[in-house]
Backbone as JSON, one array per atom type, in Angstrom:
{
  "sequence": "MNQIEQAKASLRATKPRSQRRAVLERKLVHLMVKQLRLENRKEKSRPTASRTN",
  "N": [[19.96, 2.24, -10.13], [21.55, 3.26, -8.08], [22.05, 0.99, -6.62], [23.99, -0.35, -8.08], [26.08, 1.47, -7.85], [26.55, 1.31, -5.1], [27.4, -1.33, -4.91], [29.77, -1.19, -6.35], [31.25, 0.49, -4.69], [31.52, -1.08, -2.38], [33.03, -3.08, -3.47], [35.46, -1.79, -3.95], [36.26, -1.43, -1.37], [36.89, -3.96, -0.44], [39.5, -6.47, -0.19], [41.71, -7.21, -2.92], [41.33, -10.18, -4.9], [40.05, -11.71, -2.94], [37.73, -14.02, -1.44], [35.28, -12.92, -0.8], [35.24, -10.67, -2.37], [35.07, -11.77, -4.92], [32.51, -12.81, -4.88], [31.05, -10.44, -4.56], [31.69, -9.18, -6.97], [30.42, -10.84, -8.8], [27.8, -10.36, -8.08], [27.59, -7.67, -8.69], [27.92, -7.68, -11.49], [25.64, -9.1, -12.17], [23.67, -7.26, -11.36], [24.19, -5.17, -13.14], [23.63, -6.36, -15.6], [20.93, -6.85, -15.26], [19.99, -4.22, -15.16], [20.64, -3.37, -17.77], [19.0, -5.07, -19.26], [16.49, -4.11, -18.51], [16.59, -1.54, -19.61], [16.8, -2.18, -22.32], [14.33, -3.37, -22.73], [12.65, -1.22, -22.4], [13.38, 0.31, -24.6], [12.55, -1.36, -26.69], [9.82, -1.36, -26.33], [9.03, 1.06, -27.3], [7.61, 2.24, -30.26], [8.96, 3.67, -32.25], [11.64, 3.05, -31.99], [11.88, 0.42, -32.88], [11.31, 0.73, -35.54], [13.43, 2.21, -36.57], [15.54, 0.46, -36.54]],
  "CA": [[21.32, 2.7, -10.44], [22.31, 3.41, -6.84], [22.48, -0.36, -6.2], [25.24, -0.62, -8.78], [27.09, 2.34, -7.23], [26.86, 0.74, -3.78], [28.17, -2.55, -5.14], [31.12, -0.77, -6.76], [31.91, 1.04, -3.5], [31.89, -2.2, -1.51], [34.11, -3.79, -4.16], [36.69, -1.05, -3.73], [36.63, -1.57, 0.04], [37.41, -5.3, -0.17], [40.84, -6.8, -0.67], [41.72, -7.91, -4.2], [41.51, -11.63, -4.91], [39.45, -12.39, -1.8], [36.5, -14.76, -1.77], [34.16, -12.0, -0.68], [35.29, -9.79, -3.54], [34.58, -12.54, -6.07], [31.05, -12.87, -4.73], [30.55, -9.09, -4.83], [31.83, -8.92, -8.4], [29.35, -11.57, -9.47], [26.56, -9.66, -7.76], [27.62, -6.42, -9.44], [27.68, -8.02, -12.89], [24.24, -9.46, -12.24], [22.89, -6.02, -11.28], [24.37, -4.41, -14.38], [22.9, -7.07, -16.66], [19.52, -6.59, -14.99], [19.76, -2.84, -15.56], [20.68, -3.32, -19.23], [17.79, -5.73, -19.78], [15.38, -3.18, -18.31], [16.71, -0.47, -20.6], [16.49, -2.75, -23.63], [12.9, -3.59, -22.8], [12.04, 0.1, -22.6], [13.64, 0.69, -25.99], [11.73, -2.19, -27.58], [8.41, -1.02, -26.17], [8.77, 2.24, -28.11], [7.44, 1.84, -31.67], [9.93, 4.36, -33.12], [12.93, 2.37, -31.89], [11.86, -0.78, -33.71], [11.27, 1.15, -36.93], [14.74, 2.71, -37.0], [16.48, -0.67, -36.67]],
  "C": [[22.17, 2.81, -9.17], [22.77, 2.06, -6.29], [23.83, -0.69, -6.82], [26.37, 0.21, -8.17], [27.52, 1.79, -5.88], [27.73, -0.51, -3.93], [29.61, -2.22, -5.52], [31.91, -0.27, -5.56], [32.37, -0.08, -2.58], [33.0, -3.03, -2.13], [35.45, -3.12, -3.9], [37.19, -1.24, -2.3], [37.26, -2.93, 0.33], [38.79, -5.51, -0.76], [40.75, -7.49, -2.03], [41.96, -9.4, -4.02], [40.97, -12.34, -3.67], [38.15, -13.06, -2.23], [35.3, -13.82, -1.78], [34.08, -11.09, -1.9], [34.74, -10.49, -4.78], [33.05, -12.59, -6.06], [30.44, -11.51, -5.07], [30.62, -8.75, -6.31], [30.72, -9.6, -9.18], [28.02, -10.85, -9.29], [26.45, -8.38, -8.58], [27.32, -6.65, -10.91], [26.2, -8.34, -13.09], [23.35, -8.22, -12.24], [22.98, -5.23, -12.58], [23.6, -5.04, -15.54], [21.41, -6.8, -16.51], [19.14, -5.2, -15.47], [19.7, -2.71, -17.09], [19.43, -3.94, -19.83], [16.58, -4.82, -19.65], [15.4, -2.08, -19.36], [16.36, -0.96, -21.99], [14.99, -2.94, -23.8], [12.17, -2.28, -23.05], [12.2, 0.55, -24.04], [12.71, -0.06, -26.94], [10.26, -1.81, -27.51], [8.03, 0.21, -26.99], [8.68, 1.87, -29.59], [8.48, 2.48, -32.59], [11.27, 3.64, -33.12], [12.98, 1.15, -32.81], [11.87, -0.42, -35.2], [12.64, 1.59, -37.43], [15.73, 1.57, -37.22], [16.36, -1.34, -38.03]]
}
């Protein structure tokens, strides 16, 4: 989670519409997707979660 926070902080520090910012945004999105996938996997591993769906 702190990786995402750090990425957001560095995004705020960079100028809007700069090349570096675009790269950082892509990295941030990638981190968030990774985090979501991990959370989804944890949910699926629990037998109760699959039963409620």
